[in-house]
Residue, then its C-alpha position, 0 to 999 in steps of 0.5 A: m591513547e586512551n582518546n584515541t581509542t574512545i574515539e574509535d570505539l565511538s565510531s565503530s558504535s556509530k558504524n554498528t548502530s547504522k547497520n543495525n538500522t539498515i537491516k531492521g529497517t530493510l526487514f520491517a519493510l519486506i515483511a510490511g509488503t509481505l503481509w500486504g500481500l498475505s492481506g489480500i489473499c485473505a481478502q479473496f478467501l472471504f470473498q470467493q469461499r465465504n461469500l463476503t461483500p468488500e464492502w463489509v470486509v472494508c468497513i470493518r477492516l478500515i473502523s477497527s485498524g483506524i481504532i487500534l492505530l489511533s490508540i497506538a498514537y494515543i499512547k506516544e502523543k496523548n491529546e496531540i491526536f485531536k489537533v488535526f481538528k483545530s483547522k478546517k484545512h486540516t480536517k477537510d484534507l483529512v475527510l478528503f483522504g480518508i473517503l477518497g483516498m483510504f477507503g478509495v483504495q481498499y474499496s477498488y482493490f477488494v472489489a478488484i480481487k472479487y471479480s479476479n484474484a489478489a495477485t493480478a489486482t495487485v500488480i495491476q493497482y501498483l500502476g499508481p507511481a506511473i499515475i502520479l508521474i503523469y499527473q506531476s508531469l501535467k502539473n508542472k507542465s513538463l515532459p517525462s524525462f527519458i527514463e521516466l518515459f521508459a519506467l511508465i511505457l513499461s508499466l503500460l506494457g506489463v499490464f497489457v501483458l498482464v491482462t491479454h497474455m499477448d492475445i489482443n482478441s481476449l482478456v484474461i480477466s474480466k473487464k469488471a475487474l480490470f476496471w476496478a484495479i486500474t480505479a485501485a491505482f487512481c486511488l493509490a496515487y490520491y492515497t500517496v499524494k493527499p496527505g502530504n501537507l498533513l503529514n508535515s504537520f502529523s505523525n504518519i500513524c494518526v493521520t493513517g488512523w483518523g483516514m481509516l476510521i474517517g473512511g470506514v464510518a463515512f461508508s457505514f451509512i451506506k452499507p451498515i457494518f451490521d448488514i453481515s452476509g456471507t458464511f460465518d464460521i471460525y475460519t472466517i473470524a480467523v482470517i478477518i482478524i488476520v486481515i486486521i491486525f497483519g494485513t493493516v495494523i502490523p504493516f503500517s505500523i512497521y513501515v512508517i519505522s521502517t521509512k524513520l531507519i531507512g528512507p522512503t525511497k528505500t522503504s518503498l523499494f523494499s515494500t515491492i515485494e507484496p505483489v510477489s509475496s501476493a502471487v507466491f501465497s496464490i500459487f501455494l495457498l490458493n492454487l492459482a496458475f500462474g504462468f509465464m506471461d503473468f510473471l513477466g506482466t508483474a516484472m515489468i510493473i514492478a521494475m517501473v516502480i525500482i526504476l522511478s523510486i530510483n530515479k526519484k533518490e537520483k533527482a534528490s541526490d542532485c539537488a541537494 
């Protein structure tokens, strides 16, 4: 009887731990997505109400966040964080990831916000998974499945609804905003695919930290970080701190924890709250008019991400 009780207790304890990890992982993914949405709103405030440039904000964000994340990684991993530079291939991949991926997605996303708004830029950026689907289909020389094709068409219709409001003769957002938002989607796809080999050898926080620092430092040679313009006051400084700490360091850190607790598929699903939170923050903090067509287009693109994520999980289960 004593042994049976012990086994039951261990089983119950294991179930409770699994349940707690699921709750914690889900909560972290939702918080990360929400904070990323808030970050976009803060950037919109800095560009449109304080006249700061996307170039400067991206540089200060990447350099500061990179240093903080690498400091956290160093506390955990010590000199292991420098091993990435011992291989020429890893170094090359990291530099490309930092400049084209990390800096590319941040810069194009922020410029899209400057020319439109955080909610629209965030939603269109979420075309990234659809672009990855097309890339993988071309690479593997295979046609997408019916579900994948449906998700792809849904995302394209979502963008059409979002930028035209069903009027093909006019655009709701400027051509510049549309161009940079789509560029951000391509950069997001590259950012997602490129570090695959690096993440197999090094921790997520290490790769992300180096990517941010390299991307920020590289661009600072083109746009020096000390070349500052715009209106600086206590609100500007506070919002910049929010972008760095609450919009970058914290969400990236807890996103990594979430993937370990509930897996990357579920984490990516729950983090799709980002465009929703961006829209909500825009409405209540910046008084953005978000109509039915905006909600419809947003819902279609989010649905595409969810469908592709679930389909990816089912494919993985079939292969197992």
